[in-house]
C-alpha positions, 0 to 999 in steps of 0.5 A: 500500500502506497503511503501517500503523504497529505499535502498542505495547501501552500507551496511552503511547508510552513503555514502562516497564521499558526500559533506562536511557539518558542524554539524550545516548544517547537523542539519538544513538539518535534521530539514528540513525533518519535512516538508515532515514527521512532527514529530507529524505524528509518533503519534498513530497507526491505521492499514491499511484497507488491513492489513495482517492477523497476523496468516497467516503472522506468518505462512508464516515466518515458510517457511524453518524452521524445521517443527518438531520445529514449534509447539515449536516456537508457544508454546513459543509465546503463553505464553503471549502477551510479548512472542508473541511480541518477536516472531513476528518481521515480523508482526511489520516490515510489520506494520512499512512499512505503517507508516511515515518515516523520510528518515534518514537511519541507520544500523537498528537492525530490532528487537530492543525489550528490551530483545535483549539488554544485557551485554557481554564480550569484547576481553579485558574482560570488560563487556559492555551493547549493542544490543546483537541480530542482526539477522534481521539487515539491513539499514532502517529508524532509527525510526523503531528500536525506535518504536519497542523498545518503544512498547516492553517496554509498552508491558513488563510493562503490562506483569508485571502489572505495572500501565498504567500511569507508562508505558506511562511515562517510554516509553516517558522517553526512547524516551527522552533519545534516543533523548538527547543521539543522540544530544550528539553524534551529537556534538562529534568527529567521533572517540569518537562516535566510541569508546564510550561504556556502561561499566556495571561495571562502569555504571552510569546515569546522569538522573537516580534515585540514589537508582535505580542506586545503585540497578542496580549496585548491580544486575550487579555485582552479574550477572557478577560474576555468568555469568563469572563462567558459561562461564568457561570451567570447568562449561560448559564442564560437563553440555554439554558433555558426552563421547562415549568411549574416544570421547567427544560428546554433550549431547542429551536433546530432543527436545531442543538439539539433533544430526541432521539427514543427511537430516537436516544437510548433512555436518554431513557425512564429519564432516562439513569439507567444512563448517568449512573451509569456516567459518575459512576464514571469521576470521581475520588472527590472529584469524585463527591462534588461531582457528587452535589450535582447532579440531572439535569433534561434533555438535548438534542442539539446540533450542534457543530463541522465534523468532529463534525457527525452524531455524537451530541453533546448538552447535559445540564442538572443543578441543585444548587439553583434558581440553581445549574445545571451544563451538561455537554457530551456528545460521541460518541467513535468510533474514531480516524481513525488507527486503521486505520493506527496500530493499535487503542486498548487501551481498549474504550470510545472515550470512555475513549480520549479521556479518557486522551489528554486527561489525557496531553496536556493540562496540565490537564483539566476536573474533570468529564471522564469517559466512559460508554456509551449504551444504543444502544451508542455511546461518549461522553465528558463535560465542562463545556459552557463553562469559559472556552473561547477559540478562535481568530478568524482572519478579521482576521489578518495575516501577523504574527498568523498567525505568532505563533499558529502558534508558539503551536500548535507550542509546545503540540504540542511540550509534549504530545508531550514528555509522552508520547514521548521528547523526546531521541530526537525532538530527536535525529532532527530535529537542530539545522539547517533540514533538517527544518523545510524538509522539513515546510514543503515538505510543507505547501505541497504538501499544501495544493494537494492539499486544494484539489484534493480540495475541488473534487472535493467541490464537484463531487459536491455540484453533481452531486447525488452527496452532499447539503449543507445550508445553515443560514441 
């Protein structure tokens, strides 16, 4: 039986107009929730008897995607159990719905694996670390995000062939970092929580290994310098643009970048005039003034990520002058994978759902972040294509680097949850001991084994020809 979680009426997990309670009273209220959902009940993982077939559920998640791109999606997922996990958020959402819930809701990421965290530039040009993919965001129990993040660290550690005992310690340390950060947020002023950020250029960790911290700082400096260069128009423009006569056009590189047909994008006939107009109206007034300096020139579809492959994603080229381009990324927003279990979004446009979630959870958002709806009825959100975006490159990591990165992700997740949920109640529920840490750690280790089992079934289905997977080489 699916354990559907009751949805609150507002997008925020906190209700306005609720009676005032002190921090101590809210902490005690959170502690009392252990009576109905003991912390130890989160330990371990055992699939329900009527658990969904993973291959069938993944195939169902392809409904509405571009059929010709689905084999690329499955090809990317087939590369490793870690890649499979990244592309199967719908599968874990269904599993999480059958686990005990605290009843404490936050604005959840919905797909909080470690590769969905990273660095990006704020409007003030600082580079911060935060959750950077919120396609699945929706109000839901806080522990769903934490369990997915914890499981992802164990799966990634195994992908890197790190010792099993090390991965167990790393994930327990990750949960402890989340718990202790939440306790800190519970005692902070509301505005201080809202303003808090993880500044990559000044990154430090009070409990981190000084040698690892120094290595992280060195890597961050190098990556920021490289990404700042890659984000410059002088770098992006020749990489992405060609000319047909005097008109700039985005380069085709099929099957990963290509111009859509009228069937794929009906708006191509009118130059997406209505879609762009609707998007412009979702920007703040001062950003509309800036956006009006740019003129639309071209759009091409672009295959991105793992889980997003097959959804309609693209790049739009705008120009303010011959040497002044603006590249916007357009991403289709579908119903969150959490929706069948956590309740529907209050927004009729899923692009707006994603944008609202980003503004709630992230310390800062892209100045061009907005949403629209295509003539084909698909919902989209839009942001800059690149703005000093830094993602993790894990292939050469050892246990120390994995531990440090896991702590950074846990810190960012706790900060996002503290912004949108009741930090004191969450902290009260988790407590000050290791009971909750050990429970989530045990779940993560056992769910990683479930992921491996599902991956084997997935590979078997490919070999038997039940589903198609394509390589891109």
